N, C-alpha and C positions, 0 to 999 in steps of 0.2 A: 616395701608396702602393698600389704596384700589387699586386693579388693573385696568386699560384698559380693557374693555370686544371687544371694537371696535365698540360699538354702539352707542360711541358719537361723536359730532364735534367737532373736533377740531380746538380752533382759534389760528389764528397767533400769537405767541408774540413778542411782539413790544418793544420798549425802547423810549419814548419819548423823553428822554434830545438828543437821537439821531437824532430824525425826525426833531428836530428844526432847524438841520444844514444840514441836507441832503442837498449837493451840492454846501453847502458854501467853499470858499475856503480859506485855514489859509498861510498866507504868512510865508514864511521860505527862510534867508538869503537873497538877493540883486533881485531873478528874481523867485523863486521858491515858488510851495504850494502844500499843502496837503489838500484832501478835498475827503468825502464820496459820493460813488455813489449810494451803496444800500448795505445790511445787512439781517443776517438771525440769531435769536436766540439772547438772553440777558440773565442775571444772573438768571430767572426764565428756561431759555433752561437746563441749567447747570444742575439745581436742579432735572427737571425734567428726564434729563438721568440717573441721580444719582440713583434717586429712580423709575425708570419706570413708572412713574404713569402720570396719563391723566390730572394733574392740580393740582391748589393751593390746593381744599379743604378745612377742617379746619384749615392748617398748619398756623401760623404765620410767620410775618417776620426776624423773630429775628431767626426762625429755619432753614429758606432756610438761611441766613448770618452764621448761625452756619455752617450751611454743606459746603457752599460754601469754609468757610476758612479751613476749615477739609480736604477736595479735596484738596488745594493747600498746606497746611500745608505739608500732608501726599503723595504730588508727584501724585495722583489720575489724569491722565491727560487727559484720555479719556473725557470725560462730556463736556472738557472745549474745546474739539474740535467740540462741537457741535455747536459751535456758529461761524461763518464767517461774512466777511467783504472784501469789496470792495473798494480800493482806489483810486482814481489820483494823481498822483504824476508830481509835476517836479521837478528836479532834475539834478545838473550837471554829467556830466560822469564820473567824478572820484570816485565822494562822489556813484552813481548808481553803479560802478563796484564792492564797497563795500558792498551795500544792495543786488545784486544779487545774493549774495555768498549765501544771506539765501534760500535755495534750495526748500524749503517744501512752496511753495506758484504758484499760476498760474500768470504765467506774459504776457502780450502782450504790446509791446512797441512800438510806434512811430516808425516806418521805416526811414531812410533816402535813401534806396534802391528806394522806392516809391515817398515819398514828398522830397523836400528841409528841409535841418536841419532847425532846431529852429533858427530866426535870434538873440540870446539871448546867452549872455556867462556870467557867474559868474567874477564877479569884485571884487577885494581885496582891500579893503581900507588902506590905509596908516600904520594905526595904527593895522590891522588884522595879519601882516605878522608874522610868528613864527619863532623861532631855534629848529635846531632840537635837540632835549630831549639827555641830558645826560648819562641816564639812561634807555631809553625806546629807544631802535632801530628801533621801526614803528610806535613811536608819537613825536610830540612836544612837545617843552619847553616854556621858557621864552619869551617876546614878540620882535621885534627888533626896534631899535630906530626909531622913526617917521621921520628923514631925508632921513635915507635907505631906510626906505619905500617908502616914497614918490616917491623915483629914481626908486623902483621896483615896483611901478604902474603904470608909465610910462610908465617901459617896458613891463609892461604886456597890458597896451592897444595897443600900436604901435604892439605887435605880435598879439594880437585879432583880431586889424582893417586887417593886413596884410595878416591875413590865411583867410578871409573874402571875403577881396578882391581877392583872388587868386581863393578861392572855384568858385566866384560869374562870374571869369573871366572863368575857366571851364565850368561852365552850359552854359554859353552863348556863348560858344565857341562848343558846342553840344556835350561835353564829358559825357559820361553818368553818371546819379545819384550819383550810386554805387560806382565811380572811384572816382568822382570829390570830396567826402568829405574825404578821406583820411588822408588830411593832418591837419583837423581840430583839435582844441586844446581839450584837455579833459574837461576843463571850457565850454565847448557847454553846455546848456542845453536838455534833451531829455525830453520823458513825457513814463508813461507808468500804465496802467492799471494793479493796483498788489490787491491778491484775497487770503486771508489766513485765517486759522481757529484762532480761541484765542491762542490756548495754542503756536500755532509756533508763532502767533506775540507776545505773552508775552518772549519767547525764545529770538525775535527780540531787544524787548525792553531792557530785562534783560544785552544784550551785548551791546547795543548801547546807554544807558542810563549813560555807566560804565563812570565815571571822566577821564580813559585812552581810550576811541574811542574817534576818531576824531572830533574836534568840528563842521564841515559841517553837519558829521551827525547827531548827536546828536541832532544839532537843531532839524532836522525834529522828529527825538524820542521823544523830549519832546512835540512836537507840537501834535504829534499823542497820547501818553500818556498822558498828561495834559486837550488836547481837544476833544481829540476821546474818548479813549478807559476808561475814568472816566465816559464820558456819557454815552455810552453804556450798559457798563458792571460795574456800581460804585461799586458793591460786590466784585468782583473780581478783580480788578483794586485796591481797599483798603489791601483785601489778598496780593495781587501780595505786595506792596509795604513791607507791613510789614513781609513777609515772606520771600521774594527774593530779591526785590532793596534795601531792607536800611537794610536785614541781614545779619549776619555775617555764612559763613561755617569755619567751625573749622578740619583741620585735627588732627589723633590720636598724633601724635608728637605735635602740637600745645597746645593740650588740658592736652598734661600730663606737659608740661612746664607752662600752667597758672595755672593749680592747684596745681605745686610744687611752683613755683615764688609768688601765693596768701597764701601759708602756710608756709612762708620766709624760703623753702627749695632752696636755692639759687643754692645751688653747687647739688643736682640732678638736676634742672634743667638747668645748665650746662652741666651735665655731657650727658641729654638726646641729648642736642643740637649738643656736641662734636660725640654723637653715630649716629646721623645722617648726619653729616658731613658739618655741617653750620659754623663753628668757625674754618675752617682753614684759617693759615694766612700764609702774606710772609715779605717781609721789610717794605712794606708798609702797612701793619695793615690787617686786614679782607680781606679774598680775596671777590671779588664781589658772591654772594649767593642770588640767587631770594626767594627760599624759605624763608630765614631767614630775609629779608627785609618784606616781605608780613606779616609774623610772628609779625615783631616791628612795623606794621602799626597797627596790629589788638590791642596786648600790649596797645598800646598809646590811638586808640577808647575805650580802656576798662579801661583804666586810670591805668595802671599797667607798673611799671618799667620794662624795658630791661633786664633782669640778666647780660648780657655779658657786658652790656654798663655799669651797677649800680656798677660790683665789676670786673674791668679789672685784677687785679691782678690775678682773676683764670681763665682767659683765657688762653690756653694751645696754 
């Protein structure tokens, strides 16, 4: 490796694929969007930081790819922090509440103390209403029938229109903007500049692209990942999908059960599950156990039978 002695002029690392879409708004939901305002670094910046070198030199692209994948695979996060991106987003307030929980970013949000609130609210189509999930307290499940959905959407329109009308009356009557806004619904859109480094952005995406994430914020995460990060740092994005997004993390208990079950040692697998407290039962059958259910999903993905379902007679 050739070290930089400080005498060479460094050139800005760019991402041509991202340059092509700078400032372009990608629509999300009914009136939201995401667009890239600016960025710093790209895949090459990750490699430079890891090697502390001044440039590509005689290295090959496949060597850079191998290094980025190694760093991602072994969770060496600092080199990914060398890349930063600034996004301009338009998002409903209820979705923004989840978004802003990711605190490892610099944020400047549209202020309804200085300006009138954005005159747009997230509308829910009659076929978009969802029931509360029966097994996930913070999530949704199957859809609600169209007839009921039509009624809910009409009531939504009435509520949003009334809230906006009252807000406008307050402003017209001289009420301060900071107070007039207080009854606006969470469906109201807000806008923000959101600057974050690649490492923390990928963490955001790993959580918000999860199938258990709320549909609305998952829609934004999908656009950010597929339309922006894929153009910005394609090698890192590929590695992220391989080693995090579509990968599987196994606990020690799960490793033991999978090893035992795949070796036809069903009794041992059941004993491991019992020791973990997964097979406690009552009159209704096995009690709810989140870890057990997560393990069942992983076994299904791997094409393996669930020991306690395959041989129920052995479940105490």
